N, C-alpha and C positions, 0 to 999 in steps of 0.2 A: 506580466510573473508569468513562466514558462512551469510548469509540473510535468513530473516525468517518472510514469510509473510500472512495474515490470517485478513478472517471474521471470529468476535466471536459473531454475530449475538445476538446482544443486552444483553449481560448481564445484571443484577443486580448492586445496589450501597455494596453488603454483601461481602465480600473481602473473609469470609466463605463459600459461600454459595458453592455445589457442583460443580456447574458446574465452578464459578470460579478460585475454588482450582485446578480442573483439567484441565482449561485452564492455570493457571499459573506454576503445576507440568509437563506437556508435554514439556510445550516452557524451560524451565527451563534445563528440559530433553536433549534437543538436544542443549542446549548452543551457540543460534545464537550471531555473535555480534552486529548484528544490528535489529530492529524487528517494521515492518506495521503493526497496527493491524488498520481495520476499524469495526465500527458500535460496538465500544467497549465503556467501561466505567472505569471512574476514580477509582474506585475499584481496576481495573488489573492493578499492579503494579510489578517492579523486582527488587529487589536488584543487586546493581552494578551496575546500567544501568544509563545514563545522558535521559531525554526526553525531546519530544516538544513534546506539545499537541493541538486538535484541540481547540477550546471554547466546554465551555460543555452546551449544549441544554437548551433551556427554556422548561418548561412543555408542551408548544404547539409553533411550528415551523415549519413555510408551511406547516399548516395544518394537520401535525401532531404529536401526542402524544408521549412522552415520559417521560424517568420514572427519578430519582433523578442520578445525576453523568454521565449521557450517555453523548458520542460523537463521532464524524463519524471518527475522522484518529487520532493517536497516534503512536511518530517514540520514541523508544527508541533504544539507543546506546554505547558501553562498554568504544565510545572514545567519551572524552567530545566534547560539542556544542558549536563552537567556532563564532556562529552567527546565528539570525532568521532572515529571510528573510519572510517580509510581504509576504500575495497571494489575488489573487480577494475575499475570501470570509475567513473566518477565521474559518465557520462551517465546512465547505466542504475538504480546504487544507492545507498541513504545510509545510514549508521546510524550510531547515534549512544547515550548513554547519560543518563538521566536519572533523579531522585533523584524518584519519584513519590508519591500518596496512601497507596498497596498496595503501597510500597518499592522497593528499584533494579531498572530495568530496562534491558536493552539493546533499541531501536528500529532494527529494521531494514523501510526502504520501497524496492520496489524495480517494475520492469517485467521479467518472465519474456518477452523475444520481442516488441521494442518491433515489431513486423509479424505480429504475429499466433503463433499456435502451433505453424505446420508447418514452418520455416525454420531455418538454422543458426544464425543470433541467437540464438531460442530454443535450441534443443539448448547452447550456450554458456553460455547467461543460466543457466538450469536449471543447468548442472553447477556452476556456479563460485559459482552462489549457494548449493547446500547446501552444499559445501564450505566456505562462511565459513560458514554457518546453523550444520551439525554441529559445528563448532571454537564458536563462541560459546556456544551452549546449553551445552555443559559447563559456564560461567564464572558464567553468570547469567541469572536469570531474564529474559524473551525474548520480543516479540511484532515477527512478521513480518508485513507486509502490502503490500497494493498490487494490481495487474493480472497475474495469475499467469496470466492465457491458458490455464487450466485450470478446466471445471468438470466440477467432481466428480457433479453430480447432474441429472436431464433428459437432455440429451443429451451423448456421449460423445465432450466436446471436450478435444483434439486429437483422443485415443486411446487406445482403453481401458486397455493397457498403461503408455502415460503414468500415468495416473489411479492405476492399481494400484502402480507403482512410487514417487510422490509421496509414497501413502498408508503404505506402508511406510517411504520416509523418515522423516515424520512420526513414524511409530509410534516407529522405533530410538532417535527421539532425546530422545524424552519431549515433542512436541510433540501438541497438537489444533489443527484447522482448525475453528471454533465455526460458520465459514459454511459447509462443507462439502455441508450440507444445501440449501444452496439453489438451486435450481433455475437450469440455463442461466445461472449467472453464475460469472463470472471475477475476482470482488473478492473478495478471502479477508482473513480474520484468524488468524491461527495465534498460539497461545498456550502457552509450556510448561504442561507439565499443574500442576507442582509450585507454578504461582503462583496454580492453581484451587482449592487444596486450600480447605475446608470456604466456597468462594465461591458465590453465586448469580450463575448467568447467563442475562442475556438478547439474544438478537438480533433485528434485524429489517432486512430487505431495502423498499426503498423505492423505489417508480417516480416518476420525474422526469421524464421526458419526452423524447423524440428531441429535440426541438427545442433542448432545453438539454445531452443527453450521450445515446449511445445504450447506456450502462453504467447497473445499478440502482446505489441509494447503499446501503452496510450500514453499522450502527449494531449496535455490542456494549459491552453494560455488564457489570460484574463485580463485584460487591460483598460 
């Protein structure tokens, strides 16, 4: 099973725009089973996938201007979405259940801190999401992915104590951050350890180019 996660850096609402066409074509070429996109737009869609997307942002939200169709997080799955699970903030995090090729899964996609890792929004998101992840991970295998605004390798962003405490949280809840070794990357895929038993894991970070996004794309394969 192939999982892709990427912050596509606020595309516009024209599906035929050069940037949007590039994003869609690249992802279709990679052909993931599950896609997590952050800072995305309703114009970014994929044939053959079911989707669950965060609430579209109004023109002004939390003192930030947004273009038509913008949303913070979208999940696309080749497997039907069986159930939608409400989150603490429908703009910032989405959650759903699927029956995948490797069994039932909870998918949780999010941004932690829509404006970076050093403000009150980040602290609130981190606290609220950890509370929800702790509860969800007790009941079923989980994939938690998105833009965490935390770099676990390379330059320690936003702060060493945040990195240590988040790693401790993953460990305490039997979760593995498969992408934690990617230097200076805040895009992550975190998976229940039980899901990985007896499986082969590959992961890759792809540089796409700042003209498309200031974030690298990550791909995780679990077989």
